[in-house]
Backbone as XML, in Angstrom:
<?xml version="1.0"?>
<chain id="A" units="angstrom">
  <residue number="1" name="MET">
    <atom name="N" x="149.359" y="97.306" z="79.360"/>
    <atom name="CA" x="148.544" y="97.070" z="80.554"/>
    <atom name="C" x="149.080" y="95.877" z="81.356"/>
  </residue>
  <residue number="2" name="GLU">
    <atom name="N" x="149.372" y="94.789" z="80.683"/>
    <atom name="CA" x="149.889" y="93.611" z="81.371"/>
    <atom name="C" x="151.208" y="93.913" z="82.051"/>
  </residue>
  <residue number="3" name="ASP">
    <atom name="N" x="152.015" y="94.751" z="81.407"/>
    <atom name="CA" x="153.297" y="95.139" z="82.014"/>
    <atom name="C" x="153.068" y="95.860" z="83.340"/>
  </residue>
  <residue number="4" name="ASP">
    <atom name="N" x="152.046" y="96.714" z="83.401"/>
    <atom name="CA" x="151.719" y="97.412" z="84.650"/>
    <atom name="C" x="151.346" y="96.423" z="85.752"/>
  </residue>
  <residue number="5" name="LEU">
    <atom name="N" x="150.558" y="95.417" z="85.403"/>
    <atom name="CA" x="150.154" y="94.409" z="86.388"/>
    <atom name="C" x="151.360" y="93.618" z="86.876"/>
  </residue>
  <residue number="6" name="LEU">
    <atom name="N" x="152.233" y="93.261" z="85.960"/>
    <atom name="CA" x="153.429" y="92.516" z="86.349"/>
    <atom name="C" x="154.333" y="93.353" z="87.235"/>
  </residue>
  <residue number="7" name="LEU">
    <atom name="N" x="154.453" y="94.648" z="86.908"/>
    <atom name="CA" x="155.278" y="95.535" z="87.724"/>
    <atom name="C" x="154.705" y="95.677" z="89.126"/>
  </residue>
  <residue number="8" name="ARG">
    <atom name="N" x="153.396" y="95.866" z="89.235"/>
    <atom name="CA" x="152.766" y="95.993" z="90.557"/>
    <atom name="C" x="152.943" y="94.720" z="91.381"/>
  </residue>
  <residue number="9" name="LYS">
    <atom name="N" x="152.795" y="93.554" z="90.741"/>
    <atom name="CA" x="152.976" y="92.284" z="91.428"/>
    <atom name="C" x="154.425" y="92.161" z="91.922"/>
  </residue>
  <residue number="10" name="PHE">
    <atom name="N" x="155.367" y="92.505" z="91.068"/>
    <atom name="CA" x="156.782" y="92.444" z="91.443"/>
    <atom name="C" x="157.073" y="93.393" z="92.605"/>
  </residue>
  <residue number="11" name="GLN">
    <atom name="N" x="156.544" y="94.615" z="92.546"/>
    <atom name="CA" x="156.766" y="95.585" z="93.622"/>
    <atom name="C" x="156.178" y="95.098" z="94.937"/>
  </residue>
  <residue number="12" name="LYS">
    <atom name="N" x="155.009" y="94.464" z="94.883"/>
    <atom name="CA" x="154.383" y="93.944" z="96.097"/>
    <atom name="C" x="155.245" y="92.849" z="96.717"/>
  </residue>
  <residue number="13" name="GLU">
    <atom name="N" x="155.729" y="91.934" z="95.880"/>
    <atom name="CA" x="156.577" y="90.860" z="96.376"/>
    <atom name="C" x="157.890" y="91.396" z="96.938"/>
  </residue>
  <residue number="14" name="LEU">
    <atom name="N" x="158.456" y="92.365" z="96.256"/>
    <atom name="CA" x="159.724" y="92.952" z="96.677"/>
    <atom name="C" x="159.586" y="93.706" z="97.999"/>
  </residue>
  <residue number="15" name="SER">
    <atom name="N" x="158.455" y="94.353" z="98.186"/>
    <atom name="CA" x="158.301" y="95.191" z="99.376"/>
    <atom name="C" x="158.095" y="94.397" z="100.660"/>
  </residue>
  <residue number="16" name="ALA">
    <atom name="N" x="157.722" y="93.136" z="100.566"/>
    <atom name="CA" x="157.414" y="92.349" z="101.766"/>
    <atom name="C" x="158.527" y="92.407" z="102.810"/>
  </residue>
  <residue number="17" name="GLY">
    <atom name="N" x="159.737" y="92.099" z="102.445"/>
    <atom name="CA" x="160.843" y="92.125" z="103.402"/>
    <atom name="C" x="161.454" y="93.493" z="103.578"/>
  </residue>
  <residue number="18" name="THR">
    <atom name="N" x="161.405" y="94.299" z="102.532"/>
    <atom name="CA" x="162.054" y="95.603" z="102.626"/>
    <atom name="C" x="161.317" y="96.537" z="103.573"/>
  </residue>
  <residue number="19" name="VAL">
    <atom name="N" x="160.014" y="96.379" z="103.701"/>
    <atom name="CA" x="159.264" y="97.218" z="104.642"/>
    <atom name="C" x="159.702" y="96.908" z="106.072"/>
  </residue>
  <residue number="20" name="SER">
    <atom name="N" x="159.867" y="95.629" z="106.395"/>
    <atom name="CA" x="160.339" y="95.266" z="107.736"/>
    <atom name="C" x="161.713" y="95.844" z="108.005"/>
  </residue>
  <residue number="21" name="LEU">
    <atom name="N" x="162.595" y="95.735" z="107.036"/>
    <atom name="CA" x="163.942" y="96.283" z="107.177"/>
    <atom name="C" x="163.892" y="97.798" z="107.367"/>
  </residue>
  <residue number="22" name="ALA">
    <atom name="N" x="163.113" y="98.480" z="106.540"/>
    <atom name="CA" x="163.029" y="99.941" z="106.623"/>
    <atom name="C" x="162.413" y="100.390" z="107.949"/>
  </residue>
  <residue number="23" name="LEU">
    <atom name="N" x="161.347" y="99.725" z="108.383"/>
    <atom name="CA" x="160.719" y="100.089" z="109.662"/>
    <atom name="C" x="161.683" y="99.903" z="110.821"/>
  </residue>
  <residue number="24" name="LEU">
    <atom name="N" x="162.347" y="98.759" z="110.841"/>
    <atom name="CA" x="163.294" y="98.503" z="111.921"/>
    <atom name="C" x="164.415" y="99.537" z="111.906"/>
  </residue>
  <residue number="25" name="ALA">
    <atom name="N" x="164.894" y="99.896" z="110.726"/>
    <atom name="CA" x="165.972" y="100.883" z="110.621"/>
    <atom name="C" x="165.525" y="102.253" z="111.124"/>
  </residue>
  <residue number="26" name="VAL">
    <atom name="N" x="164.329" y="102.679" z="110.754"/>
    <atom name="CA" x="163.836" y="103.991" z="111.180"/>
    <atom name="C" x="163.698" y="104.039" z="112.696"/>
  </residue>
  <residue number="27" name="VAL">
    <atom name="N" x="163.094" y="103.009" z="113.267"/>
    <atom name="CA" x="162.878" y="102.992" z="114.722"/>
    <atom name="C" x="164.209" y="102.866" z="115.467"/>
  </residue>
  <residue number="28" name="ALA">
    <atom name="N" x="165.100" y="102.025" z="114.976"/>
    <atom name="CA" x="166.392" y="101.822" z="115.642"/>
    <atom name="C" x="167.250" y="103.076" z="115.592"/>
  </residue>
  <residue number="29" name="ASP">
    <atom name="N" x="167.099" y="103.866" z="114.549"/>
    <atom name="CA" x="167.918" y="105.067" z="114.382"/>
    <atom name="C" x="167.361" y="106.282" z="115.132"/>
  </residue>
  <residue number="30" name="ALA">
    <atom name="N" x="166.127" y="106.172" z="115.594"/>
    <atom name="CA" x="165.469" y="107.304" z="116.263"/>
    <atom name="C" x="166.115" y="107.586" z="117.617"/>
  </residue>
  <residue number="31" name="GLU">
    <atom name="N" x="166.190" y="108.862" z="117.949"/>
    <atom name="CA" x="166.764" y="109.265" z="119.236"/>
    <atom name="C" x="165.819" y="108.981" z="120.397"/>
  </residue>
  <residue number="32" name="SER">
    <atom name="N" x="164.524" y="108.898" z="120.090"/>
    <atom name="CA" x="163.540" y="108.596" z="121.125"/>
    <atom name="C" x="162.454" y="107.713" z="120.508"/>
  </residue>
  <residue number="33" name="PRO">
    <atom name="N" x="161.635" y="107.053" z="121.346"/>
    <atom name="CA" x="160.576" y="106.199" z="120.806"/>
    <atom name="C" x="159.665" y="106.975" z="119.842"/>
  </residue>
  <residue number="34" name="MET">
    <atom name="N" x="159.138" y="106.266" z="118.856"/>
    <atom name="CA" x="158.299" y="106.884" z="117.829"/>
    <atom name="C" x="156.939" y="106.199" z="117.796"/>
  </residue>
  <residue number="35" name="TYR">
    <atom name="N" x="155.898" y="106.961" z="117.461"/>
    <atom name="CA" x="154.588" y="106.354" z="117.257"/>
    <atom name="C" x="154.363" y="106.169" z="115.756"/>
  </residue>
  <residue number="36" name="GLY">
    <atom name="N" x="153.354" y="105.377" z="115.428"/>
    <atom name="CA" x="153.139" y="104.950" z="114.053"/>
    <atom name="C" x="153.135" y="106.048" z="113.015"/>
  </residue>
  <residue number="37" name="TYR">
    <atom name="N" x="152.423" y="107.138" z="113.287"/>
    <atom name="CA" x="152.343" y="108.223" z="112.305"/>
    <atom name="C" x="153.716" y="108.839" z="112.049"/>
  </residue>
  <residue number="38" name="GLN">
    <atom name="N" x="154.526" y="108.988" z="113.098"/>
    <atom name="CA" x="155.886" y="109.517" z="112.928"/>
    <atom name="C" x="156.724" y="108.590" z="112.049"/>
  </residue>
  <residue number="39" name="ILE">
    <atom name="N" x="156.586" y="107.302" z="112.279"/>
    <atom name="CA" x="157.329" y="106.320" z="111.489"/>
    <atom name="C" x="156.886" y="106.404" z="110.032"/>
  </residue>
  <residue number="40" name="ALA">
    <atom name="N" x="155.572" y="106.454" z="109.809"/>
    <atom name="CA" x="155.043" y="106.536" z="108.440"/>
    <atom name="C" x="155.555" y="107.782" z="107.734"/>
  </residue>
  <residue number="41" name="LYS">
    <atom name="N" x="155.574" y="108.919" z="108.429"/>
    <atom name="CA" x="156.064" y="110.169" z="107.830"/>
    <atom name="C" x="157.543" y="110.066" z="107.472"/>
  </residue>
  <residue number="42" name="SER">
    <atom name="N" x="158.322" y="109.424" z="108.325"/>
    <atom name="CA" x="159.744" y="109.231" z="108.023"/>
    <atom name="C" x="159.916" y="108.384" z="106.764"/>
  </residue>
  <residue number="43" name="LEU">
    <atom name="N" x="159.128" y="107.332" z="106.654"/>
    <atom name="CA" x="159.226" y="106.447" z="105.489"/>
    <atom name="C" x="158.698" y="107.108" z="104.217"/>
  </residue>
  <residue number="44" name="GLU">
    <atom name="N" x="157.692" y="107.957" z="104.364"/>
    <atom name="CA" x="157.143" y="108.670" z="103.200"/>
    <atom name="C" x="158.230" y="109.466" z="102.484"/>
  </residue>
  <residue number="45" name="GLN">
    <atom name="N" x="159.149" y="110.014" z="103.245"/>
    <atom name="CA" x="160.223" y="110.817" z="102.669"/>
    <atom name="C" x="161.141" y="109.970" z="101.797"/>
  </residue>
  <residue number="46" name="LEU">
    <atom name="N" x="161.106" y="108.654" z="101.981"/>
    <atom name="CA" x="161.968" y="107.765" z="101.217"/>
    <atom name="C" x="161.344" y="107.347" z="99.892"/>
  </residue>
  <residue number="47" name="ASP">
    <atom name="N" x="160.134" y="107.796" z="99.621"/>
    <atom name="CA" x="159.486" y="107.588" z="98.337"/>
    <atom name="C" x="159.514" y="106.135" z="97.873"/>
  </residue>
  <residue number="48" name="GLY">
    <atom name="N" x="158.439" y="105.428" z="98.115"/>
    <atom name="CA" x="158.335" y="104.091" z="97.575"/>
    <atom name="C" x="158.343" y="102.974" z="98.603"/>
  </residue>
  <residue number="49" name="VAL">
    <atom name="N" x="158.905" y="103.206" z="99.783"/>
    <atom name="CA" x="158.998" y="102.112" z="100.749"/>
    <atom name="C" x="157.610" y="101.657" z="101.190"/>
  </residue>
  <residue number="50" name="LEU">
    <atom name="N" x="156.759" y="102.579" z="101.561"/>
    <atom name="CA" x="155.377" y="102.231" z="101.891"/>
    <atom name="C" x="154.414" y="102.609" z="100.776"/>
  </residue>
  <residue number="51" name="SER">
    <atom name="N" x="154.821" y="103.443" z="99.885"/>
    <atom name="CA" x="154.016" y="103.945" z="98.774"/>
    <atom name="C" x="152.545" y="104.166" z="99.139"/>
  </residue>
  <residue number="52" name="GLY">
    <atom name="N" x="152.330" y="105.008" z="100.143"/>
    <atom name="CA" x="150.978" y="105.411" z="100.517"/>
    <atom name="C" x="150.163" y="104.369" z="101.247"/>
  </residue>
  <residue number="53" name="LYS">
    <atom name="N" x="150.760" y="103.297" z="101.694"/>
    <atom name="CA" x="150.023" y="102.225" z="102.373"/>
    <atom name="C" x="150.328" y="102.232" z="103.860"/>
  </residue>
  <residue number="54" name="GLN">
    <atom name="N" x="149.931" y="103.291" z="104.534"/>
    <atom name="CA" x="150.217" y="103.397" z="105.962"/>
    <atom name="C" x="149.574" y="102.267" z="106.754"/>
  </residue>
  <residue number="55" name="SER">
    <atom name="N" x="148.454" y="101.733" z="106.261"/>
    <atom name="CA" x="147.792" y="100.645" z="106.982"/>
    <atom name="C" x="148.682" y="99.410" z="107.046"/>
  </residue>
  <residue number="56" name="ALA">
    <atom name="N" x="149.600" y="99.246" z="106.091"/>
    <atom name="CA" x="150.512" y="98.104" z="106.099"/>
    <atom name="C" x="151.558" y="98.230" z="107.192"/>
  </residue>
  <residue number="57" name="LEU">
    <atom name="N" x="151.754" y="99.424" z="107.688"/>
    <atom name="CA" x="152.768" y="99.692" z="108.699"/>
    <atom name="C" x="152.479" y="98.962" z="110.012"/>
  </residue>
  <residue number="58" name="TYR">
    <atom name="N" x="151.251" y="99.005" z="110.473"/>
    <atom name="CA" x="150.923" y="98.497" z="111.806"/>
    <atom name="C" x="151.051" y="96.979" z="111.945"/>
  </residue>
  <residue number="59" name="PRO">
    <atom name="N" x="150.614" y="96.192" z="110.968"/>
    <atom name="CA" x="150.858" y="94.742" z="111.097"/>
    <atom name="C" x="152.350" y="94.410" z="111.124"/>
  </residue>
  <residue number="60" name="VAL">
    <atom name="N" x="153.153" y="95.140" z="110.363"/>
    <atom name="CA" x="154.597" y="94.886" z="110.348"/>
    <atom name="C" x="155.198" y="95.275" z="111.699"/>
  </residue>
  <residue number="61" name="LEU">
    <atom name="N" x="154.778" y="96.409" z="112.252"/>
    <atom name="CA" x="155.258" y="96.804" z="113.581"/>
    <atom name="C" x="154.901" y="95.740" z="114.619"/>
  </residue>
  <residue number="62" name="ARG">
    <atom name="N" x="153.677" y="95.215" z="114.554"/>
    <atom name="CA" x="153.265" y="94.167" z="115.501"/>
    <atom name="C" x="154.106" y="92.903" z="115.322"/>
  </residue>
  <residue number="63" name="ASN">
    <atom name="N" x="154.397" y="92.553" z="114.066"/>
    <atom name="CA" x="155.227" y="91.367" z="113.809"/>
    <atom name="C" x="156.643" y="91.560" z="114.341"/>
  </residue>
  <residue number="64" name="LEU">
    <atom name="N" x="157.193" y="92.747" z="114.151"/>
    <atom name="CA" x="158.536" y="93.028" z="114.660"/>
    <atom name="C" x="158.555" y="92.984" z="116.185"/>
  </residue>
  <residue number="65" name="GLU">
    <atom name="N" x="157.479" y="93.465" z="116.783"/>
    <atom name="CA" x="157.395" y="93.416" z="118.249"/>
    <atom name="C" x="157.244" y="91.969" z="118.730"/>
  </residue>
  <residue number="66" name="ALA">
    <atom name="N" x="156.410" y="91.194" z="118.058"/>
    <atom name="CA" x="156.217" y="89.787" z="118.442"/>
    <atom name="C" x="157.522" y="88.996" z="118.328"/>
  </residue>
  <residue number="67" name="ALA">
    <atom name="N" x="158.383" y="89.407" z="117.403"/>
    <atom name="CA" x="159.674" y="88.735" z="117.222"/>
    <atom name="C" x="160.720" y="89.212" z="118.235"/>
  </residue>
  <residue number="68" name="GLY">
    <atom name="N" x="160.357" y="90.199" z="119.048"/>
    <atom name="CA" x="161.278" y="90.710" z="120.057"/>
    <atom name="C" x="162.240" y="91.769" z="119.542"/>
  </residue>
  <residue number="69" name="LEU">
    <atom name="N" x="161.984" y="92.288" z="118.332"/>
    <atom name="CA" x="162.869" y="93.287" z="117.739"/>
    <atom name="C" x="162.490" y="94.707" z="118.141"/>
  </residue>
  <residue number="70" name="LEU">
    <atom name="N" x="161.231" y="94.898" z="118.471"/>
    <atom name="CA" x="160.725" y="96.189" z="118.956"/>
    <atom name="C" x="159.986" y="95.949" z="120.251"/>
  </residue>
  <residue number="71" name="GLU">
    <atom name="N" x="159.894" y="97.005" z="121.050"/>
    <atom name="CA" x="159.015" y="96.985" z="122.211"/>
    <atom name="C" x="158.167" y="98.240" z="122.128"/>
  </residue>
  <residue number="72" name="SER">
    <atom name="N" x="156.992" y="98.176" z="122.735"/>
    <atom name="CA" x="156.098" y="99.327" z="122.644"/>
    <atom name="C" x="155.470" y="99.621" z="124.000"/>
  </residue>
  <residue number="73" name="PHE">
    <atom name="N" x="154.969" y="100.837" z="124.083"/>
    <atom name="CA" x="154.230" y="101.260" z="125.270"/>
    <atom name="C" x="153.220" y="102.303" z="124.817"/>
  </residue>
  <residue number="74" name="VAL">
    <atom name="N" x="152.157" y="102.455" z="125.575"/>
    <atom name="CA" x="151.083" y="103.389" z="125.229"/>
    <atom name="C" x="151.130" y="104.563" z="126.184"/>
  </residue>
  <residue number="75" name="GLU">
    <atom name="N" x="150.979" y="105.753" z="125.620"/>
    <atom name="CA" x="150.906" y="106.978" z="126.425"/>
    <atom name="C" x="149.697" y="107.780" z="125.989"/>
  </residue>
  <residue number="76" name="PRO">
    <atom name="N" x="149.057" y="108.461" z="126.947"/>
    <atom name="CA" x="147.931" y="109.328" z="126.582"/>
    <atom name="C" x="148.399" y="110.456" z="125.662"/>
  </residue>
  <residue number="77" name="SER">
    <atom name="N" x="147.478" y="110.964" z="124.875"/>
    <atom name="CA" x="147.787" y="112.071" z="123.971"/>
    <atom name="C" x="146.847" y="113.230" z="124.259"/>
  </residue>
  <residue number="78" name="ASP">
    <atom name="N" x="147.377" y="114.445" z="124.254"/>
    <atom name="CA" x="146.539" y="115.630" z="124.472"/>
    <atom name="C" x="145.630" y="115.896" z="123.279"/>
  </residue>
  <residue number="79" name="SER">
    <atom name="N" x="146.040" y="115.427" z="122.107"/>
    <atom name="CA" x="145.305" y="115.778" z="120.884"/>
    <atom name="C" x="144.482" y="114.632" z="120.312"/>
  </residue>
  <residue number="80" name="GLY">
    <atom name="N" x="144.186" y="113.611" z="121.111"/>
    <atom name="CA" x="143.381" y="112.510" z="120.584"/>
    <atom name="C" x="143.546" y="111.254" z="121.404"/>
  </residue>
  <residue number="81" name="PRO">
    <atom name="N" x="143.363" y="110.109" z="120.740"/>
    <atom name="CA" x="143.469" y="108.843" z="121.468"/>
    <atom name="C" x="144.911" y="108.575" z="121.909"/>
  </residue>
  <residue number="82" name="PRO">
    <atom name="N" x="145.093" y="107.642" z="122.835"/>
    <atom name="CA" x="146.453" y="107.300" z="123.270"/>
    <atom name="C" x="147.299" y="106.834" z="122.091"/>
  </residue>
  <residue number="83" name="ARG">
    <atom name="N" x="148.588" y="107.041" z="122.205"/>
    <atom name="CA" x="149.512" y="106.645" z="121.138"/>
    <atom name="C" x="150.405" y="105.507" z="121.613"/>
  </residue>
  <residue number="84" name="ARG">
    <atom name="N" x="150.652" y="104.573" z="120.693"/>
    <atom name="CA" x="151.589" y="103.482" z="120.969"/>
    <atom name="C" x="152.942" y="103.882" z="120.398"/>
  </residue>
  <residue number="85" name="TYR">
    <atom name="N" x="153.924" y="103.908" z="121.273"/>
    <atom name="CA" x="155.287" y="104.263" z="120.885"/>
    <atom name="C" x="156.134" y="103.000" z="120.762"/>
  </residue>
  <residue number="86" name="TYR">
    <atom name="N" x="157.052" y="103.023" z="119.801"/>
    <atom name="CA" x="157.932" y="101.873" z="119.541"/>
    <atom name="C" x="159.389" y="102.279" z="119.686"/>
  </residue>
  <residue number="87" name="ARG">
    <atom name="N" x="160.186" y="101.340" z="120.195"/>
    <atom name="CA" x="161.640" y="101.506" z="120.213"/>
    <atom name="C" x="162.256" y="100.137" z="119.944"/>
  </residue>
  <residue number="88" name="ALA">
    <atom name="N" x="163.448" y="100.161" z="119.375"/>
    <atom name="CA" x="164.152" y="98.914" z="119.063"/>
    <atom name="C" x="164.741" y="98.322" z="120.336"/>
  </residue>
  <residue number="89" name="THR">
    <atom name="N" x="164.687" y="97.017" z="120.440"/>
    <atom name="CA" x="165.317" y="96.298" z="121.541"/>
    <atom name="C" x="166.790" y="96.058" z="121.183"/>
  </residue>
  <residue number="90" name="ASP">
    <atom name="N" x="167.532" y="95.534" z="122.139"/>
    <atom name="CA" x="168.920" y="95.164" z="121.839"/>
    <atom name="C" x="168.961" y="94.140" z="120.705"/>
  </residue>
  <residue number="91" name="LEU">
    <atom name="N" x="168.057" y="93.156" z="120.766"/>
    <atom name="CA" x="167.971" y="92.163" z="119.692"/>
    <atom name="C" x="167.624" y="92.835" z="118.361"/>
  </residue>
  <residue number="92" name="GLY">
    <atom name="N" x="166.775" y="93.851" z="118.412"/>
    <atom name="CA" x="166.415" y="94.586" z="117.200"/>
    <atom name="C" x="167.617" y="95.261" z="116.563"/>
  </residue>
  <residue number="93" name="HIS">
    <atom name="N" x="168.472" y="95.852" z="117.379"/>
    <atom name="CA" x="169.676" y="96.505" z="116.858"/>
    <atom name="C" x="170.630" y="95.489" z="116.217"/>
  </residue>
  <residue number="94" name="VAL">
    <atom name="N" x="170.806" y="94.358" z="116.878"/>
    <atom name="CA" x="171.682" y="93.307" z="116.344"/>
    <atom name="C" x="171.095" y="92.755" z="115.042"/>
  </residue>
  <residue number="95" name="THR">
    <atom name="N" x="169.802" y="92.493" z="115.059"/>
    <atom name="CA" x="169.129" y="91.957" z="113.878"/>
    <atom name="C" x="169.205" y="92.937" z="112.715"/>
  </residue>
  <residue number="96" name="LEU">
    <atom name="N" x="169.043" y="94.211" z="113.005"/>
    <atom name="CA" x="169.142" y="95.221" z="111.945"/>
    <atom name="C" x="170.503" y="95.153" z="111.266"/>
  </residue>
  <residue number="97" name="THR">
    <atom name="N" x="171.551" y="94.999" z="112.042"/>
    <atom name="CA" x="172.893" y="94.876" z="111.465"/>
    <atom name="C" x="172.968" y="93.685" z="110.508"/>
  </residue>
  <residue number="98" name="HIS">
    <atom name="N" x="172.427" y="92.542" z="110.933"/>
    <atom name="CA" x="172.461" y="91.343" z="110.084"/>
    <atom name="C" x="171.577" y="91.503" z="108.849"/>
  </residue>
  <residue number="99" name="TRP">
    <atom name="N" x="170.384" y="92.062" z="109.035"/>
    <atom name="CA" x="169.486" y="92.268" z="107.893"/>
    <atom name="C" x="170.090" y="93.242" z="106.891"/>
  </residue>
  <residue number="100" name="ALA">
    <atom name="N" x="170.736" y="94.283" z="107.392"/>
    <atom name="CA" x="171.351" y="95.272" z="106.495"/>
    <atom name="C" x="172.478" y="94.626" z="105.691"/>
  </residue>
  <residue number="101" name="GLU">
    <atom name="N" x="173.253" y="93.768" z="106.334"/>
    <atom name="CA" x="174.322" y="93.051" z="105.620"/>
    <atom name="C" x="173.723" y="92.139" z="104.546"/>
  </residue>
  <residue number="102" name="ALA">
    <atom name="N" x="172.654" y="91.436" z="104.894"/>
    <atom name="CA" x="171.993" y="90.553" z="103.925"/>
    <atom name="C" x="171.403" y="91.356" z="102.771"/>
  </residue>
  <residue number="103" name="TRP">
    <atom name="N" x="170.813" y="92.505" z="103.090"/>
    <atom name="CA" x="170.255" y="93.379" z="102.052"/>
    <atom name="C" x="171.343" y="93.827" z="101.087"/>
  </residue>
  <residue number="104" name="ARG">
    <atom name="N" x="172.450" y="94.299" z="101.625"/>
    <atom name="CA" x="173.546" y="94.792" z="100.765"/>
    <atom name="C" x="174.108" y="93.677" z="99.889"/>
  </residue>
  <residue number="105" name="ALA">
    <atom name="N" x="174.265" y="92.491" z="100.455"/>
    <atom name="CA" x="174.783" y="91.364" z="99.677"/>
    <atom name="C" x="173.817" y="90.991" z="98.553"/>
  </residue>
  <residue number="106" name="THR">
    <atom name="N" x="172.527" y="90.971" z="98.868"/>
    <atom name="CA" x="171.518" y="90.656" z="97.854"/>
    <atom name="C" x="171.487" y="91.734" z="96.786"/>
  </residue>
  <residue number="107" name="ARG">
    <atom name="N" x="171.483" y="92.990" z="97.212"/>
    <atom name="CA" x="171.470" y="94.109" z="96.265"/>
    <atom name="C" x="172.684" y="94.049" z="95.342"/>
  </residue>
  <residue number="108" name="ASP">
    <atom name="N" x="173.847" y="93.816" z="95.913"/>
    <atom name="CA" x="175.067" y="93.763" z="95.111"/>
    <atom name="C" x="175.028" y="92.611" z="94.113"/>
  </residue>
  <residue number="109" name="SER">
    <atom name="N" x="174.521" y="91.451" z="94.543"/>
    <atom name="CA" x="174.426" y="90.297" z="93.646"/>
    <atom name="C" x="173.465" y="90.564" z="92.491"/>
  </residue>
  <residue number="110" name="VAL">
    <atom name="N" x="172.313" y="91.122" z="92.814"/>
    <atom name="CA" x="171.330" y="91.419" z="91.770"/>
    <atom name="C" x="171.869" y="92.490" z="90.822"/>
  </residue>
  <residue number="111" name="ASP">
    <atom name="N" x="172.491" y="93.520" z="91.363"/>
    <atom name="CA" x="173.093" y="94.557" z="90.511"/>
    <atom name="C" x="174.139" y="93.950" z="89.579"/>
  </residue>
  <residue number="112" name="HIS">
    <atom name="N" x="174.907" y="93.031" z="90.099"/>
    <atom name="CA" x="175.950" y="92.360" z="89.307"/>
    <atom name="C" x="175.310" y="91.629" z="88.121"/>
  </residue>
  <residue number="113" name="VAL">
    <atom name="N" x="174.244" y="90.899" z="88.385"/>
    <atom name="CA" x="173.545" y="90.156" z="87.328"/>
    <atom name="C" x="172.888" y="91.124" z="86.336"/>
  </residue>
  <residue number="114" name="LEU">
    <atom name="N" x="172.253" y="92.170" z="86.842"/>
    <atom name="CA" x="171.564" y="93.117" z="85.960"/>
    <atom name="C" x="172.539" y="93.855" z="85.027"/>
  </residue>
  <residue number="115" name="LYS">
    <atom name="N" x="173.764" y="93.970" z="85.446"/>
    <atom name="CA" x="174.774" y="94.617" z="84.607"/>
    <atom name="C" x="175.390" y="93.643" z="83.596"/>
  </residue>
  <residue number="116" name="GLY">
    <atom name="N" x="174.869" y="92.405" z="83.597"/>
    <atom name="CA" x="175.357" y="91.422" z="82.657"/>
    <atom name="C" x="176.666" y="90.779" z="83.048"/>
  </residue>
  <residue number="117" name="ASN">
    <atom name="N" x="177.005" y="90.839" z="84.320"/>
    <atom name="CA" x="178.274" y="90.307" z="84.800"/>
    <atom name="C" x="178.179" y="88.866" z="85.282"/>
  </residue>
  <residue number="118" name="PHE">
    <atom name="N" x="177.264" y="88.111" z="84.732"/>
    <atom name="CA" x="177.077" y="86.718" z="85.175"/>
    <atom name="C" x="177.633" y="85.716" z="84.186"/>
  </residue>
  <residue number="119" name="LYS">
    <atom name="N" x="178.197" y="86.197" z="83.109"/>
    <atom name="CA" x="178.702" y="85.304" z="82.042"/>
    <atom name="C" x="180.063" y="84.766" z="82.404"/>
  </residue>
</chain>
């Protein structure tokens, strides 16, 4: 039981930055602006990035927008309330490149240690 709690705590801590990276990557790679539900569905396919916590998506999107990495606009919807669409800014694309490099370097370093290559 304690192992489960420790694993959940570790996953929560690990996901903090990776969700921002994944969201920025999905939006930056999109051919056209995306609204929140579309972004969540894209991430769901990656199994584990949001792990069923779609509500966590919107604060991260707002933070990315406040940082100037995303921009958004609202459009009316025929099937319900208006939708907020997001697209990556030029700064968002540049930042994604740097974050992806940092992610790969961190991943490679941790993999190196986990394989016992630190001796």
